C-alpha positions as CSV (number, residue, x, y, z in Angstrom):
1,M,-18.9,-56.7,-41.4
2,R,-16.1,-59.2,-42.9
3,P,-12.9,-58.9,-42.1
4,G,-11.5,-57.8,-45.5
5,E,-14.4,-54.8,-45.5
6,Q,-12.6,-53.5,-42.1
7,L,-9.5,-53.8,-43.5
8,K,-10.5,-51.7,-46.6
9,D,-12.4,-49.5,-44.5
10,L,-8.9,-48.8,-41.9
11,R,-7.4,-47.9,-45.6
12,S,-9.7,-45.3,-46.4
13,R,-9.8,-43.6,-43.5
14,L,-6.1,-43.4,-43.2
15,G,-6.2,-42.1,-46.7
16,I,-4.2,-44.9,-48.0
17,T,-4.7,-45.7,-51.5
18,T,-3.8,-50.0,-52.7
19,R,-0.9,-48.1,-54.4
20,D,0.6,-47.0,-51.3
21,V,0.3,-49.4,-50.0
22,T,2.5,-51.8,-52.6
23,E,5.0,-49.2,-52.2
24,R,5.7,-49.4,-48.9
25,S,4.9,-53.3,-48.6
26,Q,8.0,-53.5,-51.2
27,R,9.9,-51.3,-49.0
28,I,9.8,-53.7,-46.2
29,A,10.0,-57.3,-48.0
30,A,12.8,-55.5,-49.2
31,A,13.6,-55.1,-45.9
32,E,13.1,-58.3,-44.8
33,G,14.9,-60.0,-47.5
34,N,11.7,-62.1,-48.1
35,E,8.8,-61.1,-51.3
36,E,6.2,-62.6,-48.5
37,F,5.9,-59.5,-47.1
38,Y,5.5,-57.6,-50.4
39,I,1.6,-56.8,-51.2
40,S,0.2,-55.9,-54.8
41,N,-2.6,-54.4,-55.8
42,A,-4.7,-57.6,-57.0
43,W,-3.8,-59.5,-53.5
44,L,-5.0,-56.6,-51.6
45,T,-8.1,-55.9,-53.5
46,Q,-8.8,-60.0,-53.4
47,I,-8.6,-59.8,-49.3
48,E,-10.9,-56.5,-49.5
49,N,-13.3,-58.1,-50.9
50,T,-13.4,-61.5,-50.2
51,D,-13.1,-64.0,-46.9
52,A,-9.8,-64.8,-48.0
53,T,-7.0,-64.5,-45.0
54,P,-3.7,-63.3,-45.7
55,S,0.0,-64.7,-44.1
56,I,1.5,-63.8,-41.7
57,Y,4.3,-61.8,-43.8
58,K,1.2,-59.7,-45.3
59,L,-0.6,-59.2,-41.7
60,Y,2.9,-58.0,-40.7
61,S,3.3,-55.6,-43.3
62,I,-0.3,-54.0,-42.7
63,S,0.4,-53.5,-39.3
64,T,3.4,-51.5,-39.9
65,I,1.6,-49.8,-42.7
66,Y,-1.7,-48.8,-41.0
67,H,0.0,-48.1,-37.7
68,I,-2.4,-50.9,-36.1
69,K,-1.3,-53.7,-33.3
70,F,-0.8,-57.1,-35.1
71,T,-2.7,-58.7,-32.4
72,D,-5.7,-56.6,-33.5
73,L,-5.5,-57.7,-36.8
74,L,-5.8,-61.4,-35.2
75,L,-8.8,-60.4,-33.8
76,L,-10.2,-59.2,-36.9
77,F,-9.9,-62.9,-38.0
78,G,-11.3,-64.9,-34.9
79,V,-7.7,-65.1,-33.8
80,D,-7.4,-64.1,-29.7
81,L,-4.3,-64.0,-28.4
82,E,-6.1,-63.0,-24.9
83,N,-7.0,-66.6,-24.5
84,V,-3.4,-68.0,-25.4
85,A,-1.5,-68.3,-21.1
86,K,-6.1,-69.1,-20.4
87,H,-5.5,-72.6,-23.0
88,Q,-1.6,-72.6,-21.6
89,L,-2.7,-73.1,-17.9
90,A,-6.3,-75.6,-18.8
91,M,-3.8,-78.0,-20.9
92,R,-0.9,-79.2,-18.0
93,P,1.8,-81.1,-20.0
94,E,2.2,-85.0,-18.6
95,H,6.3,-84.5,-18.6
96,T,8.3,-82.1,-16.6
97,Q,9.2,-79.6,-19.1
98,L,10.4,-75.5,-19.4
99,T,7.2,-73.6,-20.8
100,N,6.9,-69.9,-20.1
101,V,3.4,-68.0,-20.1
102,E,1.8,-66.4,-23.3
103,S,0.8,-63.0,-23.1
104,A,-1.1,-61.0,-26.7
105,D,2.1,-59.2,-26.2
106,G,4.4,-62.9,-26.5
107,D,7.0,-63.2,-23.5
108,R,7.1,-59.3,-22.9
109,A,6.8,-58.8,-19.2
110,I,5.5,-55.4,-17.4
111,T,6.5,-53.5,-15.3
112,F,4.2,-51.5,-13.0
113,P,4.4,-50.2,-9.6
114,V,3.6,-52.5,-6.2
115,R,4.1,-50.3,-3.2
116,F,3.4,-51.7,0.1
117,D,1.0,-49.7,2.7
118,R,2.4,-48.8,5.8
119,G,1.5,-51.1,7.5
120,F,2.9,-53.7,5.5
121,L,6.7,-55.3,6.4
122,P,8.2,-57.7,4.1
123,D,9.2,-59.3,7.6
124,Q,6.2,-60.8,8.5
125,S,3.3,-62.6,6.5
126,N,0.2,-60.6,5.8
127,L,-2.1,-60.6,3.0
128,L,-1.4,-59.6,-0.8
129,S,-4.7,-56.9,0.0
130,R,-2.6,-55.1,2.3
131,M,-0.4,-54.2,-1.1
132,V,-0.9,-50.3,-2.8
133,E,1.9,-50.7,-5.2
134,V,4.8,-52.3,-6.6
135,W,7.6,-52.3,-8.9
136,G,8.7,-55.1,-10.5
137,E,8.4,-57.3,-13.8
138,I,5.5,-59.5,-14.5
139,P,4.2,-61.6,-17.3
140,I,1.5,-60.0,-18.7
141,G,-0.6,-63.0,-19.4
142,L,0.1,-64.3,-15.9
143,V,-0.9,-61.3,-14.4
144,R,-4.4,-61.3,-16.2
145,Q,-4.7,-64.4,-15.2
146,L,-4.5,-63.0,-11.5
147,D,-8.4,-61.9,-9.9
148,I,-6.5,-60.2,-7.7
149,R,-9.4,-58.1,-6.6
150,H,-11.3,-60.9,-5.9
151,S,-9.1,-63.5,-4.6
152,H,-7.0,-63.7,-1.4
153,Y,-3.1,-63.8,-1.8
154,G,-1.2,-64.4,1.0
155,Y,2.4,-63.6,1.6
156,I,4.9,-65.5,4.0
157,G,7.2,-63.0,5.8
158,L,11.1,-63.0,5.2
159,R,11.5,-63.8,9.3
160,D,8.3,-66.6,9.4
161,Y,9.9,-70.6,9.5
162,T,6.5,-71.6,11.1
163,L,6.6,-74.0,8.0
164,F,10.0,-74.2,6.7
165,P,11.2,-76.0,5.2
166,L,8.2,-77.0,3.3
167,L,7.1,-73.3,3.2
168,R,9.8,-70.9,2.5
169,P,9.9,-66.9,4.3
170,G,9.0,-64.8,1.3
171,S,6.5,-67.5,-0.3
172,F,3.5,-66.4,-2.1
173,V,0.4,-68.3,-1.0
174,Q,-3.4,-68.5,-2.7
175,I,-5.8,-68.9,-0.1
176,D,-9.5,-70.1,-0.8
177,Q,-12.0,-68.0,1.5
178,R,-14.4,-70.2,1.3
179,I,-12.8,-72.6,3.2
180,R,-13.1,-71.2,7.0
181,K,-13.1,-74.0,9.1
182,V,-10.6,-76.1,10.7
183,Q,-11.1,-79.3,9.3
184,A,-10.2,-83.2,11.6
185,S,-9.7,-84.9,8.4
186,K,-6.9,-87.3,8.1
187,W,-4.2,-87.1,6.4
188,R,-1.1,-89.3,5.0
189,T,1.8,-86.7,4.6
190,E,2.2,-83.3,5.2
191,F,1.5,-82.7,1.8
192,D,-2.0,-83.8,2.1
193,R,-2.4,-81.9,5.7
194,P,-4.1,-78.7,4.9
195,I,-2.4,-75.2,5.9
196,Y,-4.5,-72.2,6.6
197,F,-3.8,-68.6,6.6
198,I,-4.6,-67.5,10.0
199,E,-5.4,-63.9,11.3
200,L,-3.9,-62.5,14.8
201,R,-4.3,-60.0,16.9
202,D,-0.7,-58.5,16.0
203,G,-0.7,-60.1,12.4
204,Y,-0.6,-63.0,10.0
205,A,0.2,-66.7,10.4
206,C,0.8,-69.3,7.7
207,C,0.7,-73.1,9.2
208,W,-0.9,-76.5,10.5
209,C,-3.7,-76.1,12.4
210,E,-5.5,-77.8,15.2
211,L,-8.5,-77.2,17.2
212,Q,-9.5,-78.0,20.5
213,G,-12.6,-76.6,21.8
214,N,-12.1,-73.5,22.0
215,K,-8.5,-73.5,21.5
216,L,-6.7,-72.8,18.2
217,L,-3.0,-74.8,18.0
218,L,-1.1,-72.8,15.1
219,V,1.1,-76.3,14.6
220,P,5.0,-75.4,12.6
221,H,6.6,-77.6,10.6
222,P,9.1,-80.4,12.8
223,L,12.1,-79.3,11.3
224,S,11.2,-75.9,11.9
225,P,13.1,-74.2,15.0
226,C,9.4,-72.5,16.3
227,S,7.0,-73.9,18.7
228,I,3.1,-74.6,19.4
229,R,1.2,-71.5,19.4
230,Q,-2.2,-71.4,21.0
231,V,-4.7,-69.0,21.0
232,L,-8.6,-68.1,21.2
233,Y,-10.4,-69.3,18.5
234,G,-12.9,-66.9,17.2
235,T,-10.9,-64.1,20.0
236,D,-7.8,-64.1,19.3
237,A,-8.0,-66.2,15.8
238,E,-9.8,-65.7,12.6
239,V,-9.7,-68.4,9.5
240,V,-8.9,-66.1,6.6
241,G,-9.3,-69.8,4.4
242,Q,-7.4,-72.9,3.3
243,V,-4.4,-72.4,1.8
244,T,-4.4,-74.0,-2.3
245,G,-1.8,-72.8,-4.0
246,V,1.8,-71.5,-3.6
247,A,4.7,-70.0,-5.4
248,M,8.3,-70.6,-4.2
249,Q,12.1,-70.5,-4.6
250,I,13.6,-73.1,-3.7
251,V,16.9,-71.3,-3.5
252,D,17.6,-68.2,-1.8
253,I,19.9,-66.6,-4.7
254,N,21.0,-64.2,-1.4
255,A,21.9,-66.5,0.9
256,G,26.2,-65.8,0.7
257,S,25.0,-62.0,1.2
258,S,22.6,-63.0,4.0
259,D,23.1,-63.1,7.8
260,E,19.0,-64.2,8.1
261,T,19.6,-68.0,8.6
262,P,17.1,-69.7,10.7
263,P,18.3,-71.3,13.5
264,S,18.6,-75.0,13.5
265,P,16.2,-77.1,15.4
266,Q,16.6,-79.3,17.9
267,L,16.2,-82.7,16.7
268,P,15.7,-85.7,19.3
269,K,19.0,-86.6,20.1
270,R,19.5,-90.5,19.4
271,S,20.4,-93.1,22.6
Protein backbone atom coordinates (compact mmCIF):
# COMPACT_ATOMS: atom_id res chain seq x y z
CA MET A 1 0.00 0.00 0.00
CA ARG A 2 1.29 3.44 -0.96
CA PRO A 3 2.15 5.93 1.83
CA GLY A 4 -0.72 8.16 0.73
CA GLU A 5 -3.18 5.28 0.91
CA GLN A 6 -1.97 4.45 4.42
CA LEU A 7 -2.51 8.07 5.46
CA LYS A 8 -6.02 7.98 4.04
CA ASP A 9 -6.76 4.72 5.83
CA LEU A 10 -5.44 6.16 9.09
CA ARG A 11 -7.58 9.30 8.73
CA SER A 12 -10.67 7.24 7.97
CA ARG A 13 -10.18 5.00 11.01
CA LEU A 14 -9.82 8.09 13.19
CA GLY A 15 -13.09 9.48 11.79
CA ILE A 16 -11.42 12.70 10.63
CA THR A 17 -12.62 14.39 7.45
CA THR A 18 -10.41 16.30 5.04
CA ARG A 19 -12.21 19.45 6.20
CA ASP A 20 -11.25 18.65 9.81
CA VAL A 21 -7.62 18.33 8.74
CA THR A 22 -7.76 21.67 6.91
CA GLU A 23 -9.26 23.53 9.86
CA ARG A 24 -6.91 22.05 12.43
CA SER A 25 -3.84 22.60 10.30
CA GLN A 26 -4.84 26.23 9.91
CA ARG A 27 -4.71 26.62 13.69
CA ILE A 28 -1.27 25.02 13.76
CA ALA A 29 -0.02 27.31 10.98
CA ALA A 30 -1.34 30.35 12.86
CA ALA A 31 0.29 29.24 16.11
CA GLU A 32 3.61 28.60 14.38
CA GLY A 33 3.39 31.72 12.25
CA ASN A 34 4.13 29.70 9.10
CA GLU A 35 1.62 28.88 6.34
CA GLU A 36 3.72 25.85 5.35
CA PHE A 37 1.96 23.98 8.16
CA TYR A 38 -1.42 24.55 6.48
CA ILE A 39 -2.96 21.56 4.67
CA SER A 40 -5.58 22.42 2.07
CA ASN A 41 -8.29 20.00 1.02
CA ALA A 42 -6.81 19.80 -2.49
CA TRP A 43 -3.30 19.11 -1.15
CA LEU A 44 -4.48 16.33 1.17
CA THR A 45 -6.45 14.70 -1.65
CA GLN A 46 -3.36 14.79 -3.85
CA ILE A 47 -1.18 13.18 -1.18
CA GLU A 48 -3.70 10.43 -0.48
CA ASN A 49 -4.17 9.53 -4.14
CA THR A 50 -0.69 9.98 -5.66
CA ASP A 51 2.96 9.25 -4.91
CA ALA A 52 3.64 12.83 -3.85
CA THR A 53 5.81 13.36 -0.75
CA PRO A 54 4.70 15.97 1.79
CA SER A 55 7.06 18.53 3.28
CA ILE A 56 8.32 18.27 6.84
CA TYR A 57 5.90 21.05 7.85
CA LYS A 58 2.84 19.20 6.59
CA LEU A 59 4.09 15.93 8.09
CA TYR A 60 4.34 17.81 11.39
CA SER A 61 0.72 18.90 11.11
CA ILE A 62 -0.42 15.38 10.17
CA SER A 63 1.53 13.98 13.11
CA THR A 64 -0.20 16.41 15.44
CA ILE A 65 -3.71 15.99 14.03
CA TYR A 66 -3.58 12.20 13.67
CA HIS A 67 -1.78 11.74 17.01
CA ILE A 68 0.90 9.61 15.38
CA LYS A 69 4.64 9.80 16.05
CA PHE A 70 6.56 11.85 13.53
CA THR A 71 9.10 9.04 13.19
CA ASP A 72 6.32 6.61 12.28
CA LEU A 73 5.17 8.95 9.52
CA LEU A 74 8.70 9.08 8.14
CA LEU A 75 8.73 5.28 8.07
CA LEU A 76 5.72 5.34 5.75
CA PHE A 77 7.86 7.24 3.26
CA GLY A 78 10.91 5.00 3.64
CA VAL A 79 12.91 7.12 6.10
CA ASP A 80 14.05 5.13 9.14
CA LEU A 81 15.72 7.33 11.74
CA GLU A 82 16.77 4.22 13.64
CA ASN A 83 19.60 3.92 11.10
CA VAL A 84 21.03 7.39 11.73
CA ALA A 85 23.25 6.31 14.64
CA LYS A 86 24.47 3.28 12.68
CA HIS A 87 25.45 5.42 9.68
CA GLN A 88 27.11 8.01 11.91
CA LEU A 89 29.26 5.35 13.54
CA ALA A 90 30.20 3.96 10.12
CA MET A 91 31.10 7.38 8.68
CA ARG A 92 33.78 8.51 11.08
CA PRO A 93 34.92 12.11 10.49
CA GLU A 94 38.51 12.62 9.40
CA HIS A 95 38.97 15.72 11.56
CA THR A 96 38.43 16.20 15.27
CA GLN A 97 35.06 17.76 15.97
CA LEU A 98 32.17 17.90 18.38
CA THR A 99 29.59 15.25 17.61
CA ASN A 100 26.63 13.40 19.03
CA VAL A 101 24.82 10.12 18.49
CA GLU A 102 21.43 10.62 16.88
CA SER A 103 18.40 8.54 17.68
CA ALA A 104 14.88 8.13 16.37
CA ASP A 105 13.78 10.66 18.96
CA GLY A 106 16.52 13.17 18.25
CA ASP A 107 19.12 13.87 20.91
CA ARG A 108 16.80 12.87 23.74
CA ALA A 109 18.30 10.67 26.41
CA ILE A 110 16.40 7.98 28.18
CA THR A 111 16.56 7.32 31.88
CA PHE A 112 16.33 3.72 32.90
CA PRO A 113 17.13 1.82 36.12
CA VAL A 114 20.55 0.29 36.56
CA ARG A 115 21.03 -1.53 39.82
CA PHE A 116 24.11 -3.54 40.70
CA ASP A 117 23.65 -6.97 42.17
CA ARG A 118 25.00 -7.69 45.64
CA GLY A 119 28.26 -9.03 44.24
CA PHE A 120 29.06 -5.83 42.33
CA LEU A 121 31.27 -3.29 44.09
CA PRO A 122 32.06 -0.03 42.24
CA ASP A 123 35.52 0.07 43.81
CA GLN A 124 36.49 -3.21 42.14
CA SER A 125 36.85 -4.20 38.50
CA ASN A 126 34.01 -6.35 37.22
CA LEU A 127 32.02 -7.46 34.19
CA LEU A 128 28.97 -5.46 33.22
CA SER A 129 27.03 -8.69 33.03
CA ARG A 130 26.93 -8.38 36.83
CA MET A 131 24.78 -5.29 36.42
CA VAL A 132 21.09 -5.86 36.87
CA GLU A 133 19.71 -2.34 36.85
CA VAL A 134 21.19 1.16 36.80
CA TRP A 135 19.79 4.65 37.05
CA GLY A 136 21.19 7.08 34.55
CA GLU A 137 20.65 9.02 31.34
CA ILE A 138 22.00 7.37 28.20
CA PRO A 139 21.46 8.47 24.56
CA ILE A 140 18.89 6.21 22.92
CA GLY A 141 20.93 5.85 19.74
CA LEU A 142 23.97 4.69 21.68
CA VAL A 143 22.02 2.13 23.69
CA ARG A 144 20.62 0.61 20.52
CA GLN A 145 24.14 0.09 19.18
CA LEU A 146 25.23 -1.86 22.26
CA ASP A 147 24.61 -5.58 22.13
CA ILE A 148 24.88 -6.02 25.88
CA ARG A 149 23.29 -9.47 25.86
CA HIS A 150 25.78 -10.90 23.36
CA SER A 151 28.87 -8.77 23.99
CA HIS A 152 31.03 -8.40 27.07
CA TYR A 153 31.89 -5.09 28.70
CA GLY A 154 34.13 -4.56 31.69
CA TYR A 155 34.25 -1.93 34.40
CA ILE A 156 37.53 -0.69 35.90
CA GLY A 157 37.05 -0.35 39.65
CA LEU A 158 37.42 3.02 41.33
CA ARG A 159 40.37 1.63 43.32
CA ASP A 160 41.96 -0.22 40.41
CA TYR A 161 45.03 1.71 39.26
CA THR A 162 46.69 -1.22 37.48
CA LEU A 163 46.94 0.49 34.08
CA PHE A 164 46.71 4.07 35.35
CA PRO A 165 47.12 6.52 33.66
CA LEU A 166 46.49 4.58 30.42
CA LEU A 167 43.17 3.32 31.78
CA ARG A 168 41.67 5.38 34.56
CA PRO A 169 39.53 3.96 37.37
CA GLY A 170 35.84 4.11 36.49
CA SER A 171 36.44 3.38 32.80
CA PHE A 172 34.31 0.99 30.74
CA VAL A 173 35.99 -1.39 28.33
CA GLN A 174 34.74 -3.53 25.47
CA ILE A 175 35.99 -7.12 25.48
CA ASP A 176 36.47 -9.45 22.51
CA GLN A 177 35.84 -12.95 23.90
CA ARG A 178 37.19 -14.55 20.75
CA ILE A 179 40.73 -13.69 21.87
CA ARG A 180 41.20 -15.74 25.02
CA LYS A 181 44.87 -16.59 24.73
CA VAL A 182 47.73 -14.32 25.71
CA GLN A 183 49.55 -13.48 22.52
CA ALA A 184 53.32 -13.12 22.43
CA SER A 185 53.16 -10.60 19.61
CA LYS A 186 55.67 -7.80 19.35
CA TRP A 187 54.60 -4.25 20.13
CA ARG A 188 56.37 -0.92 19.80
CA THR A 189 54.46 1.33 22.21
CA GLU A 190 52.18 0.87 25.20
CA PHE A 191 49.23 1.68 22.94
CA ASP A 192 50.03 -1.34 20.74
CA ARG A 193 50.46 -3.73 23.66
CA PRO A 194 47.39 -6.01 24.07
CA ILE A 195 45.28 -5.46 27.19
CA TYR A 196 43.39 -8.39 28.67
CA PHE A 197 40.46 -8.71 31.03
CA ILE A 198 41.26 -11.49 33.50
CA GLU A 199 38.93 -13.42 35.79
CA LEU A 200 40.59 -14.31 39.09
CA ARG A 201 39.36 -16.37 41.99
CA ASP A 202 38.73 -13.24 44.04
CA GLY A 203 37.67 -10.83 41.31
CA TYR A 204 38.83 -9.41 37.99
CA ALA A 205 41.85 -7.62 36.59
CA CYS A 206 42.41 -5.50 33.49
CA CYS A 207 46.08 -5.40 32.59
CA TRP A 208 48.93 -6.36 30.32
CA CYS A 209 49.88 -10.02 30.55
CA GLU A 210 52.90 -12.24 30.08
CA LEU A 211 52.70 -16.02 30.04
CA GLN A 212 55.65 -17.95 31.42
CA GLY A 213 54.84 -21.65 31.37
CA ASN A 214 51.82 -22.11 33.62
CA LYS A 215 52.40 -18.78 35.33
CA LEU A 216 50.52 -15.68 34.20
CA LEU A 217 52.08 -12.33 35.03
CA LEU A 218 49.62 -9.45 35.49
CA VAL A 219 51.70 -6.47 34.42
CA PRO A 220 50.75 -2.92 35.51
CA HIS A 221 51.64 0.36 33.81
CA PRO A 222 55.13 1.65 34.70
CA LEU A 223 53.57 4.76 36.29
CA SER A 224 51.04 2.74 38.25
CA PRO A 225 51.49 2.30 42.01
CA CYS A 226 50.61 -1.40 41.55
CA SER A 227 53.09 -4.27 41.44
CA ILE A 228 53.35 -7.22 39.07
CA ARG A 229 51.19 -10.12 40.23
CA GLN A 230 51.83 -13.76 39.45
CA VAL A 231 49.02 -16.32 39.26
CA LEU A 232 48.59 -19.87 37.97
CA TYR A 233 47.15 -19.77 34.47
CA GLY A 234 44.07 -21.93 34.07
CA THR A 235 43.84 -22.58 37.81
CA ASP A 236 43.75 -19.17 39.50
CA ALA A 237 43.16 -17.07 36.38
CA GLU A 238 41.22 -17.25 33.12
CA VAL A 239 41.35 -14.82 30.21
CA VAL A 240 37.89 -13.37 29.59
CA GLY A 241 39.07 -11.70 26.40
CA GLN A 242 41.13 -8.90 24.90
CA VAL A 243 40.13 -5.28 25.45
CA THR A 244 39.23 -3.69 22.12
CA GLY A 245 37.62 -0.41 23.16
CA VAL A 246 37.38 1.97 26.08
CA ALA A 247 35.05 4.71 27.30
CA MET A 248 37.03 6.83 29.74
CA GLN A 249 36.72 10.15 31.52
CA ILE A 250 40.10 11.90 31.39
CA VAL A 251 39.33 14.47 34.09
CA ASP A 252 38.06 13.58 37.55
CA ILE A 253 35.17 16.00 38.05
CA ASN A 254 35.10 15.11 41.75
CA ALA A 255 38.84 15.51 42.26
CA GLY A 256 38.33 18.50 44.54
CA SER A 257 36.01 16.62 46.90
CA SER A 258 37.61 13.17 46.88
CA ASP A 259 40.49 11.93 48.96
CA GLU A 260 40.90 8.73 46.96
CA THR A 261 43.87 9.88 44.90
CA PRO A 262 46.30 7.15 43.87
CA PRO A 263 49.59 6.88 45.74
CA SER A 264 52.55 8.17 43.80
CA PRO A 265 54.69 5.44 42.24
CA GLN A 266 58.35 5.27 43.23
CA LEU A 267 60.27 6.53 40.25
CA PRO A 268 63.95 5.64 39.83
CA LYS A 269 66.28 8.24 41.27
CA ARG A 270 68.81 9.97 39.07
CA SER A 271 72.39 9.16 39.98
